[in-house]
All heavy atoms as TSV, in Angstrom:
chain	resi	resn	atom	element	x	y	z
A	1	MET	N	N	7.894	-5.360	0.447
A	1	MET	CA	C	9.018	-6.375	0.206
A	1	MET	C	C	9.087	-6.666	-1.267
A	1	MET	O	O	10.205	-6.691	-1.825
A	1	MET	CB	C	8.668	-7.626	0.925
A	1	MET	CG	C	9.757	-8.671	0.799
A	1	MET	SD	S	9.344	-10.044	1.978
A	1	MET	CE	C	9.891	-11.372	1.167
A	2	PHE	N	N	7.896	-6.884	-1.955
A	2	PHE	CA	C	7.961	-7.256	-3.362
A	2	PHE	C	C	7.798	-6.068	-4.347
A	2	PHE	O	O	8.258	-6.100	-5.468
A	2	PHE	CB	C	6.891	-8.317	-3.725
A	2	PHE	CG	C	7.138	-9.657	-2.956
A	2	PHE	CD1	C	6.423	-9.893	-1.835
A	2	PHE	CD2	C	8.172	-10.468	-3.335
A	2	PHE	CE1	C	6.614	-11.079	-1.146
A	2	PHE	CE2	C	8.369	-11.662	-2.693
A	2	PHE	CZ	C	7.657	-11.901	-1.631
A	3	GLN	N	N	7.048	-5.001	-3.855
A	3	GLN	CA	C	6.854	-3.873	-4.776
A	3	GLN	C	C	7.138	-2.649	-4.038
A	3	GLN	O	O	6.365	-1.891	-3.619
A	3	GLN	CB	C	5.351	-3.931	-5.208
A	3	GLN	CG	C	5.106	-5.119	-6.141
A	3	GLN	CD	C	3.771	-4.966	-6.905
A	3	GLN	OE1	O	3.199	-3.936	-6.969
A	3	GLN	NE2	N	3.373	-6.093	-7.474
A	4	LYS	N	N	8.384	-2.419	-3.984
A	4	LYS	CA	C	8.909	-1.155	-3.048
A	4	LYS	C	C	8.657	0.067	-3.764
A	4	LYS	O	O	8.751	1.101	-3.085
A	4	LYS	CB	C	10.476	-1.422	-2.927
A	4	LYS	CG	C	10.781	-2.572	-2.062
A	4	LYS	CD	C	12.271	-2.685	-1.961
A	4	LYS	CE	C	12.582	-4.009	-1.132
A	4	LYS	NZ	N	13.990	-4.254	-1.044
A	5	ASP	N	N	8.294	0.121	-5.010
A	5	ASP	CA	C	8.056	1.388	-5.652
A	5	ASP	C	C	6.531	1.753	-5.759
A	5	ASP	O	O	6.235	2.783	-6.228
A	5	ASP	CB	C	8.586	1.226	-7.266
A	5	ASP	CG	C	10.015	1.052	-7.251
A	5	ASP	OD1	O	10.671	1.628	-6.273
A	5	ASP	OD2	O	10.498	0.461	-8.209
A	6	SER	N	N	5.730	0.974	-5.064
A	6	SER	CA	C	4.274	1.405	-5.094
A	6	SER	C	C	4.111	2.543	-4.134
A	6	SER	O	O	4.802	2.786	-3.234
A	6	SER	CB	C	3.421	0.155	-4.612
A	6	SER	OG	O	3.613	-0.032	-3.195
A	7	THR	N	N	2.980	3.213	-4.363
A	7	THR	CA	C	2.631	4.463	-3.752
A	7	THR	C	C	2.546	4.190	-2.243
A	7	THR	O	O	2.864	4.872	-1.296
A	7	THR	CB	C	1.429	5.188	-4.266
A	7	THR	OG1	O	1.687	5.349	-5.633
A	7	THR	CG2	C	1.050	6.452	-3.606
A	8	LEU	N	N	1.759	3.050	-1.956
A	8	LEU	CA	C	1.524	2.731	-0.482
A	8	LEU	C	C	2.842	2.355	0.230
A	8	LEU	O	O	2.983	2.817	1.365
A	8	LEU	CB	C	0.583	1.493	-0.446
A	8	LEU	CG	C	-0.958	1.792	-0.903
A	8	LEU	CD1	C	-1.673	0.478	-0.908
A	8	LEU	CD2	C	-1.490	2.831	-0.081
A	9	ALA	N	N	3.609	1.724	-0.330
A	9	ALA	CA	C	5.031	1.316	0.225
A	9	ALA	C	C	5.792	2.590	0.516
A	9	ALA	O	O	6.426	2.742	1.593
A	9	ALA	CB	C	5.722	0.336	-0.622
A	10	GLN	N	N	5.812	3.490	-0.447
A	10	GLN	CA	C	6.584	4.812	-0.242
A	10	GLN	C	C	5.910	5.660	0.822
A	10	GLN	O	O	6.555	6.230	1.625
A	10	GLN	CB	C	6.641	5.590	-1.534
A	10	GLN	CG	C	7.483	4.871	-2.608
A	10	GLN	CD	C	7.429	5.556	-3.894
A	10	GLN	OE1	O	6.738	6.607	-4.091
A	10	GLN	NE2	N	8.291	5.103	-4.843
A	11	TRP	N	N	4.548	5.576	0.945
A	11	TRP	CA	C	3.863	6.336	1.996
A	11	TRP	C	C	4.260	5.828	3.300
A	11	TRP	O	O	4.614	6.493	4.232
A	11	TRP	CB	C	2.364	6.273	1.734
A	11	TRP	CG	C	1.577	6.868	2.902
A	11	TRP	CD1	C	1.222	8.172	2.951
A	11	TRP	CD2	C	1.014	6.267	3.898
A	11	TRP	NE1	N	0.529	8.356	4.115
A	11	TRP	CE2	C	0.367	7.204	4.746
A	11	TRP	CE3	C	1.069	4.971	4.362
A	11	TRP	CZ2	C	-0.355	6.889	5.958
A	11	TRP	CZ3	C	0.404	4.601	5.592
A	11	TRP	CH2	C	-0.307	5.527	6.308
A	12	PHE	N	N	4.307	4.509	3.485
A	12	PHE	CA	C	4.616	3.948	4.819
A	12	PHE	C	C	5.980	4.210	5.130
A	12	PHE	O	O	6.272	4.545	6.275
A	12	PHE	CB	C	4.264	2.378	4.691
A	12	PHE	CG	C	4.593	1.694	5.951
A	12	PHE	CD1	C	3.693	1.776	7.090
A	12	PHE	CD2	C	5.752	0.900	6.154
A	12	PHE	CE1	C	4.054	1.132	8.257
A	12	PHE	CE2	C	6.055	0.285	7.379
A	12	PHE	CZ	C	5.206	0.414	8.383
A	13	ARG	N	N	6.891	4.008	4.187
A	13	ARG	CA	C	8.368	4.252	4.522
A	13	ARG	C	C	8.558	5.672	4.850
A	13	ARG	O	O	9.314	6.021	5.795
A	13	ARG	CB	C	9.143	3.865	3.280
A	13	ARG	CG	C	10.374	3.130	3.633
A	13	ARG	CD	C	11.193	2.675	2.359
A	13	ARG	NE	N	10.389	1.839	1.477
A	13	ARG	CZ	C	10.206	2.081	0.251
A	13	ARG	NH1	N	10.566	3.252	-0.264
A	13	ARG	NH2	N	9.477	1.204	-0.572
A	14	GLY	N	N	7.870	6.551	4.169
A	14	GLY	CA	C	8.078	8.102	4.565
A	14	GLY	C	C	7.566	8.402	5.956
A	14	GLY	O	O	8.006	9.249	6.623
A	15	ARG	N	N	6.413	7.737	6.354
A	15	ARG	CA	C	5.820	8.045	7.608
A	15	ARG	C	C	6.461	7.456	8.810
A	15	ARG	O	O	6.451	7.928	9.813
A	15	ARG	CB	C	4.337	7.604	7.591
A	15	ARG	CG	C	3.395	8.321	6.595
A	15	ARG	CD	C	3.144	9.773	7.121
A	15	ARG	NE	N	2.385	9.663	8.288
A	15	ARG	CZ	C	1.452	10.533	8.677
A	15	ARG	NH1	N	1.133	11.412	7.876
A	15	ARG	NH2	N	0.773	10.446	9.821
A	16	THR	N	N	7.143	6.270	8.557
A	16	THR	CA	C	7.719	5.598	9.749
A	16	THR	C	C	9.270	5.728	9.767
A	16	THR	O	O	9.964	5.228	10.639
A	16	THR	CB	C	7.410	4.052	9.643
A	16	THR	OG1	O	7.900	3.511	8.424
A	16	THR	CG2	C	6.022	3.896	9.760
A	17	GLU	N	N	9.906	6.453	8.811
A	17	GLU	CA	C	11.330	6.685	8.792
A	17	GLU	C	C	11.922	7.326	10.050
A	17	GLU	O	O	12.863	6.819	10.655
A	17	GLU	CB	C	11.750	7.444	7.546
A	17	GLU	CG	C	12.647	6.726	6.643
A	17	GLU	CD	C	12.981	7.386	5.329
A	17	GLU	OE1	O	12.835	8.718	5.380
A	17	GLU	OE2	O	13.055	6.839	4.349
A	18	SER	N	N	11.435	8.448	10.416
A	18	SER	CA	C	12.081	9.263	11.480
A	18	SER	C	C	11.269	9.301	12.751
A	18	SER	O	O	11.732	9.889	13.719
A	18	SER	CB	C	12.194	10.784	10.915
A	18	SER	OG	O	10.893	11.240	10.596
A	19	THR	N	N	10.085	8.576	12.789
A	19	THR	CA	C	9.330	8.635	14.062
A	19	THR	C	C	9.475	7.323	14.757
A	19	THR	O	O	9.781	6.332	14.200
A	19	THR	CB	C	7.932	8.895	13.732
A	19	THR	OG1	O	7.413	7.876	12.861
A	19	THR	CG2	C	7.609	10.236	13.032
A	20	ARG	N	N	9.288	7.489	16.158
A	20	ARG	CA	C	9.298	6.256	16.977
A	20	ARG	C	C	7.905	6.135	17.685
A	20	ARG	O	O	7.295	7.111	17.985
A	20	ARG	CB	C	10.417	6.425	18.069
A	20	ARG	CG	C	11.866	6.542	17.426
A	20	ARG	CD	C	12.905	6.447	18.534
A	20	ARG	NE	N	13.331	4.936	18.323
A	20	ARG	CZ	C	13.741	4.210	19.329
A	20	ARG	NH1	N	13.838	4.792	20.593
A	20	ARG	NH2	N	14.182	3.045	19.196
A	21	GLY	N	N	7.566	4.888	17.815
A	21	GLY	CA	C	6.291	4.645	18.584
A	21	GLY	C	C	5.055	4.658	17.721
A	21	GLY	O	O	4.046	4.334	18.261
A	22	THR	N	N	5.111	5.162	16.531
A	22	THR	CA	C	3.911	5.247	15.719
A	22	THR	C	C	3.788	4.102	14.629
A	22	THR	O	O	2.974	4.131	13.902
A	22	THR	CB	C	3.711	6.608	15.033
A	22	THR	OG1	O	4.852	6.881	14.163
A	22	THR	CG2	C	3.701	7.781	16.042
A	23	ARG	N	N	4.731	3.297	14.694
A	23	ARG	CA	C	4.870	2.252	13.643
A	23	ARG	C	C	3.632	1.316	13.543
A	23	ARG	O	O	3.127	1.031	12.597
A	23	ARG	CB	C	6.102	1.423	13.825
A	23	ARG	CG	C	6.285	0.535	12.725
A	23	ARG	CD	C	7.694	-0.068	12.619
A	23	ARG	NE	N	7.759	-0.839	11.485
A	23	ARG	CZ	C	8.574	-1.956	11.324
A	23	ARG	NH1	N	9.390	-2.312	12.260
A	23	ARG	NH2	N	8.591	-2.490	10.185
A	24	LYS	N	N	3.236	0.936	14.857
A	24	LYS	CA	C	2.040	-0.041	14.956
A	24	LYS	C	C	0.741	0.756	14.450
A	24	LYS	O	O	-0.030	0.188	13.663
A	24	LYS	CB	C	1.766	-0.441	16.334
A	24	LYS	CG	C	2.769	-1.460	16.741
A	24	LYS	CD	C	2.517	-1.865	18.268
A	24	LYS	CE	C	3.510	-2.844	18.641
A	24	LYS	NZ	N	3.373	-3.325	19.988
A	25	THR	N	N	0.673	2.081	14.654
A	25	THR	CA	C	-0.570	2.802	14.163
A	25	THR	C	C	-0.458	2.910	12.652
A	25	THR	O	O	-1.469	2.831	11.981
A	25	THR	CB	C	-0.481	4.179	14.881
A	25	THR	OG1	O	-0.531	4.115	16.213
A	25	THR	CG2	C	-1.669	5.041	14.412
A	26	MET	N	N	0.828	3.191	12.045
A	26	MET	CA	C	0.943	3.309	10.734
A	26	MET	C	C	0.716	1.898	9.974
A	26	MET	O	O	0.238	1.876	8.799
A	26	MET	CB	C	2.319	3.809	10.381
A	26	MET	CG	C	2.566	5.254	10.782
A	26	MET	SD	S	1.411	6.298	9.748
A	26	MET	CE	C	0.380	7.022	11.043
A	27	ILE	N	N	0.919	0.853	10.631
A	27	ILE	CA	C	0.644	-0.487	10.064
A	27	ILE	C	C	-0.880	-0.651	9.814
A	27	ILE	O	O	-1.312	-1.086	8.819
A	27	ILE	CB	C	1.248	-1.609	10.881
A	27	ILE	CG1	C	2.803	-1.647	10.692
A	27	ILE	CG2	C	0.621	-2.942	10.403
A	27	ILE	CD1	C	3.472	-2.589	11.629
A	28	VAL	N	N	-1.657	-0.155	10.821
A	28	VAL	CA	C	-3.128	-0.277	10.771
A	28	VAL	C	C	-3.592	0.638	9.699
A	28	VAL	O	O	-4.491	0.261	8.920
A	28	VAL	CB	C	-3.744	-0.006	12.095
A	28	VAL	CG1	C	-5.272	0.115	11.963
A	28	VAL	CG2	C	-3.389	-1.014	13.206
A	29	ALA	N	N	-2.966	1.868	9.520
A	29	ALA	CA	C	-3.422	2.764	8.560
A	29	ALA	C	C	-3.067	2.290	7.185
A	29	ALA	O	O	-3.830	2.478	6.244
A	29	ALA	CB	C	-2.708	4.157	8.739
A	30	LEU	N	N	-1.882	1.640	7.072
A	30	LEU	CA	C	-1.536	1.070	5.732
A	30	LEU	C	C	-2.485	-0.049	5.394
A	30	LEU	O	O	-2.854	-0.188	4.227
A	30	LEU	CB	C	-0.053	0.524	5.838
A	30	LEU	CG	C	0.387	-0.209	4.583
A	30	LEU	CD1	C	0.521	0.806	3.440
A	30	LEU	CD2	C	1.766	-0.825	4.884
A	31	ALA	N	N	-2.877	-0.912	6.364
A	31	ALA	CA	C	-3.806	-2.002	6.076
A	31	ALA	C	C	-5.156	-1.415	5.619
A	31	ALA	O	O	-5.758	-1.962	4.690
A	31	ALA	CB	C	-4.078	-2.773	7.261
A	32	ARG	N	N	-5.672	-0.341	6.206
A	32	ARG	CA	C	-6.861	0.343	5.727
A	32	ARG	C	C	-6.701	0.875	4.405
A	32	ARG	O	O	-7.591	0.657	3.489
A	32	ARG	CB	C	-7.241	1.448	6.676
A	32	ARG	CG	C	-7.719	0.915	7.944
A	32	ARG	CD	C	-8.082	2.067	8.868
A	32	ARG	NE	N	-8.605	1.551	10.190
A	32	ARG	CZ	C	-8.785	2.305	11.233
A	32	ARG	NH1	N	-8.537	3.609	11.191
A	32	ARG	NH2	N	-9.288	1.773	12.346
A	33	LYS	N	N	-5.581	1.548	4.041
A	33	LYS	CA	C	-5.361	1.985	2.670
A	33	LYS	C	C	-5.336	0.886	1.621
A	33	LYS	O	O	-5.828	1.007	0.588
A	33	LYS	CB	C	-4.037	2.857	2.614
A	33	LYS	CG	C	-4.162	4.211	3.208
A	33	LYS	CD	C	-2.833	4.910	3.149
A	33	LYS	CE	C	-2.957	6.357	3.465
A	33	LYS	NZ	N	-3.414	7.196	2.430
A	34	LEU	N	N	-4.684	-0.248	2.033
A	34	LEU	CA	C	-4.563	-1.358	1.157
A	34	LEU	C	C	-5.927	-2.020	0.880
A	34	LEU	O	O	-6.204	-2.368	-0.250
A	34	LEU	CB	C	-3.645	-2.406	1.700
A	34	LEU	CG	C	-3.367	-3.651	0.894
A	34	LEU	CD1	C	-2.763	-3.300	-0.428
A	34	LEU	CD2	C	-2.385	-4.573	1.563
A	35	LEU	N	N	-6.775	-2.098	1.939
A	35	LEU	CA	C	-8.090	-2.596	1.777
A	35	LEU	C	C	-8.890	-1.721	0.782
A	35	LEU	O	O	-9.669	-2.275	-0.051
A	35	LEU	CB	C	-8.829	-2.640	3.077
A	35	LEU	CG	C	-10.209	-3.298	3.048
A	35	LEU	CD1	C	-10.162	-4.701	2.735
A	35	LEU	CD2	C	-10.854	-3.201	4.487
A	36	ILE	N	N	-8.807	-0.396	0.878
A	36	ILE	CA	C	-9.545	0.473	-0.029
A	36	ILE	C	C	-9.022	0.314	-1.432
A	36	ILE	O	O	-9.822	0.302	-2.421
A	36	ILE	CB	C	-9.343	1.932	0.436
A	36	ILE	CG1	C	-10.169	2.241	1.800
A	36	ILE	CG2	C	-9.943	2.849	-0.604
A	36	ILE	CD1	C	-9.857	3.416	2.496
A	37	ALA	N	N	-7.691	0.169	-1.658
A	37	ALA	CA	C	-7.065	-0.019	-2.911
A	37	ALA	C	C	-7.616	-1.286	-3.544
A	37	ALA	O	O	-7.871	-1.361	-4.786
A	37	ALA	CB	C	-5.567	0.054	-2.787
A	38	LEU	N	N	-7.639	-2.391	-2.786
A	38	LEU	CA	C	-8.077	-3.564	-3.303
A	38	LEU	C	C	-9.666	-3.683	-3.585
A	38	LEU	O	O	-10.010	-4.203	-4.553
A	38	LEU	CB	C	-7.813	-4.757	-2.293
A	38	LEU	CG	C	-6.303	-5.106	-2.047
A	38	LEU	CD1	C	-6.179	-6.227	-1.026
A	38	LEU	CD2	C	-5.738	-5.509	-3.407
A	39	TRP	N	N	-10.374	-2.916	-2.804
A	39	TRP	CA	C	-11.803	-2.712	-3.079
A	39	TRP	C	C	-12.034	-1.953	-4.429
A	39	TRP	O	O	-12.878	-2.502	-5.229
A	39	TRP	CB	C	-12.483	-1.968	-1.995
A	39	TRP	CG	C	-13.943	-1.674	-2.185
A	39	TRP	CD1	C	-14.479	-0.619	-2.687
A	39	TRP	CD2	C	-15.018	-2.581	-1.771
A	39	TRP	NE1	N	-15.820	-0.676	-2.746
A	39	TRP	CE2	C	-16.194	-2.017	-2.012
A	39	TRP	CE3	C	-15.032	-3.817	-1.196
A	39	TRP	CZ2	C	-17.401	-2.601	-1.928
A	39	TRP	CZ3	C	-16.288	-4.402	-0.926
A	39	TRP	CH2	C	-17.452	-3.695	-1.347
A	40	ARG	N	N	-11.251	-0.906	-4.580
A	40	ARG	CA	C	-11.415	-0.210	-5.932
A	40	ARG	C	C	-10.918	-1.085	-7.060
A	40	ARG	O	O	-11.410	-1.058	-8.212
A	40	ARG	CB	C	-10.487	1.004	-5.792
A	40	ARG	CG	C	-11.133	2.105	-5.033
A	40	ARG	CD	C	-10.330	3.425	-5.056
A	40	ARG	NE	N	-10.892	4.360	-4.249
A	40	ARG	CZ	C	-10.228	5.353	-3.630
A	40	ARG	NH1	N	-8.976	5.513	-3.808
A	40	ARG	NH2	N	-10.881	6.183	-2.797
A	41	LEU	N	N	-9.847	-1.944	-6.839
A	41	LEU	CA	C	-9.360	-2.839	-7.998
A	41	LEU	C	C	-10.506	-3.827	-8.390
A	41	LEU	O	O	-10.717	-3.995	-9.462
A	41	LEU	CB	C	-8.103	-3.620	-7.510
A	41	LEU	CG	C	-7.644	-4.589	-8.429
A	41	LEU	CD1	C	-7.094	-3.968	-9.719
A	41	LEU	CD2	C	-6.531	-5.399	-7.845
A	42	VAL	N	N	-11.180	-4.407	-7.372
A	42	VAL	CA	C	-12.199	-5.374	-7.635
A	42	VAL	C	C	-13.413	-4.726	-8.162
A	42	VAL	O	O	-14.031	-5.306	-9.228
A	42	VAL	CB	C	-12.567	-6.207	-6.349
A	42	VAL	CG1	C	-13.799	-7.037	-6.599
A	42	VAL	CG2	C	-11.328	-6.974	-5.938
A	43	HIS	N	N	-13.843	-3.636	-7.639
A	43	HIS	CA	C	-15.155	-3.097	-8.173
A	43	HIS	C	C	-15.127	-2.074	-9.318
A	43	HIS	O	O	-16.037	-2.079	-10.085
A	43	HIS	CB	C	-15.848	-2.343	-6.930
A	43	HIS	CG	C	-16.487	-3.412	-5.931
A	43	HIS	ND1	N	-17.661	-4.035	-6.106
A	43	HIS	CD2	C	-16.011	-3.786	-4.726
A	43	HIS	CE1	C	-17.983	-4.832	-5.192
A	43	HIS	NE2	N	-17.036	-4.787	-4.314
A	44	GLU	N	N	-14.064	-1.363	-9.378
A	44	GLU	CA	C	-13.918	-0.420	-10.375
A	44	GLU	C	C	-12.851	-0.740	-11.493
A	44	GLU	O	O	-12.774	-0.060	-12.500
A	44	GLU	CB	C	-13.664	1.018	-9.852
A	44	GLU	CG	C	-14.724	1.489	-8.891
A	44	GLU	CD	C	-14.390	2.645	-8.114
A	44	GLU	OE1	O	-13.440	3.324	-8.342
A	44	GLU	OE2	O	-15.060	3.017	-7.108
A	45	GLY	N	N	-11.943	-1.604	-11.158
A	45	GLY	CA	C	-10.822	-2.012	-12.027
A	45	GLY	C	C	-9.742	-1.092	-11.998
A	45	GLY	O	O	-8.908	-1.074	-12.909
A	46	VAL	N	N	-9.670	-0.249	-10.984
A	46	VAL	CA	C	-8.596	0.738	-10.900
A	46	VAL	C	C	-7.341	0.100	-10.187
A	46	VAL	O	O	-7.458	-0.172	-9.049
A	46	VAL	CB	C	-8.958	2.035	-10.115
A	46	VAL	CG1	C	-7.991	2.975	-9.921
A	46	VAL	CG2	C	-10.225	2.683	-10.761
A	47	VAL	N	N	-6.236	0.083	-10.959
A	47	VAL	CA	C	-4.957	-0.451	-10.425
A	47	VAL	C	C	-4.227	0.573	-9.559
A	47	VAL	O	O	-4.073	1.733	-10.054
A	47	VAL	CB	C	-4.115	-1.065	-11.461
A	47	VAL	CG1	C	-2.854	-1.572	-10.929
A	47	VAL	CG2	C	-4.797	-2.126	-12.265
A	48	PRO	N	N	-3.951	0.339	-8.302
A	48	PRO	CA	C	-3.248	1.327	-7.505
A	48	PRO	C	C	-1.909	1.755	-8.242
A	48	PRO	O	O	-1.263	0.993	-8.879
A	48	PRO	CB	C	-2.849	0.579	-6.171
A	48	PRO	CG	C	-3.935	-0.530	-6.114
A	48	PRO	CD	C	-4.121	-1.019	-7.569
A	49	ASP	N	N	-1.462	2.958	-7.947
A	49	ASP	CA	C	-0.240	3.567	-8.495
A	49	ASP	C	C	0.927	2.764	-8.082
A	49	ASP	O	O	1.124	2.380	-6.936
A	49	ASP	CB	C	-0.083	4.997	-8.097
A	49	ASP	CG	C	-1.190	5.861	-8.611
A	49	ASP	OD1	O	-1.793	5.546	-9.718
A	49	ASP	OD2	O	-1.516	6.914	-8.011
A	50	GLY	N	N	1.788	2.424	-9.075
A	50	GLY	CA	C	3.014	1.726	-8.831
A	50	GLY	C	C	2.975	0.245	-8.639
A	50	GLY	O	O	3.914	-0.390	-8.484
A	51	VAL	N	N	1.798	-0.277	-8.681
A	51	VAL	CA	C	1.590	-1.807	-8.569
A	51	VAL	C	C	1.698	-2.396	-9.905
A	51	VAL	O	O	1.107	-2.014	-10.859
A	51	VAL	CB	C	0.195	-2.088	-7.910
A	51	VAL	CG1	C	-0.098	-3.516	-7.950
A	51	VAL	CG2	C	0.135	-1.563	-6.558
A	52	VAL	N	N	2.471	-3.450	-9.956
A	52	VAL	CA	C	2.621	-4.326	-11.224
A	52	VAL	C	C	1.862	-5.609	-11.062
A	52	VAL	O	O	2.216	-6.322	-10.105
A	52	VAL	CB	C	4.085	-4.511	-11.464
A	52	VAL	CG1	C	4.280	-5.296	-12.747
A	52	VAL	CG2	C	4.839	-3.222	-11.527
A	53	LEU	N	N	0.912	-5.882	-11.863
A	53	LEU	CA	C	0.131	-7.113	-11.877
A	53	LEU	C	C	0.826	-8.085	-12.890
A	53	LEU	O	O	1.129	-7.813	-13.973
A	53	LEU	CB	C	-1.292	-6.900	-12.152
A	53	LEU	CG	C	-1.927	-5.923	-11.230
A	53	LEU	CD1	C	-3.437	-5.717	-11.724
A	53	LEU	CD2	C	-2.030	-6.580	-9.751
A	54	ARG	N	N	0.789	-9.358	-12.392
A	54	ARG	CA	C	1.267	-10.392	-13.305
A	54	ARG	C	C	0.049	-10.973	-13.962
A	54	ARG	O	O	-0.993	-11.085	-13.530
A	54	ARG	CB	C	1.903	-11.514	-12.467
A	54	ARG	CG	C	3.294	-11.050	-11.962
A	54	ARG	CD	C	3.968	-12.197	-11.383
A	54	ARG	NE	N	3.137	-12.586	-10.108
A	54	ARG	CZ	C	3.305	-13.570	-9.330
A	54	ARG	NH1	N	4.191	-14.509	-9.609
A	54	ARG	NH2	N	2.481	-13.830	-8.277
A	55	PRO	N	N	0.234	-11.541	-15.285
A	55	PRO	CA	C	-0.886	-12.074	-15.950
A	55	PRO	C	C	-1.101	-13.418	-15.248
A	55	PRO	O	O	-0.270	-14.168	-14.733
A	55	PRO	CB	C	-0.358	-12.351	-17.408
A	55	PRO	CG	C	1.199	-12.271	-17.248
A	55	PRO	CD	C	1.422	-11.363	-16.088
A	56	ALA	N	N	-2.407	-13.951	-15.353
A	56	ALA	CA	C	-2.843	-15.163	-14.764
A	56	ALA	C	C	-2.196	-16.342	-15.623
A	56	ALA	O	O	-2.062	-16.148	-16.845
A	56	ALA	CB	C	-4.342	-15.311	-14.768
A	57	GLN	N	N	-1.812	-17.419	-14.948
A	57	GLN	CA	C	-1.202	-18.489	-15.624
A	57	GLN	C	C	-2.250	-19.586	-16.043
A	57	GLN	O	O	-3.088	-19.871	-15.401
A	57	GLN	CB	C	-0.126	-19.268	-14.828
A	57	GLN	CG	C	1.089	-18.171	-14.518
A	57	GLN	CD	C	2.162	-18.860	-13.745
A	57	GLN	OE1	O	1.975	-19.966	-13.300
A	57	GLN	NE2	N	3.265	-18.194	-13.625
């Protein structure tokens, strides 16, 4: 919704565009990928592709 150009959003859109019935499974897969990406951000400082971070206020 907020970062449509991120790699994870494009992956999800590409996987759920033409298929029926696998959307719930893909939501779980997306959640797992997001968790891994956030883990890497916290521990290694690697920002996921296509994600735009705002500076702290």
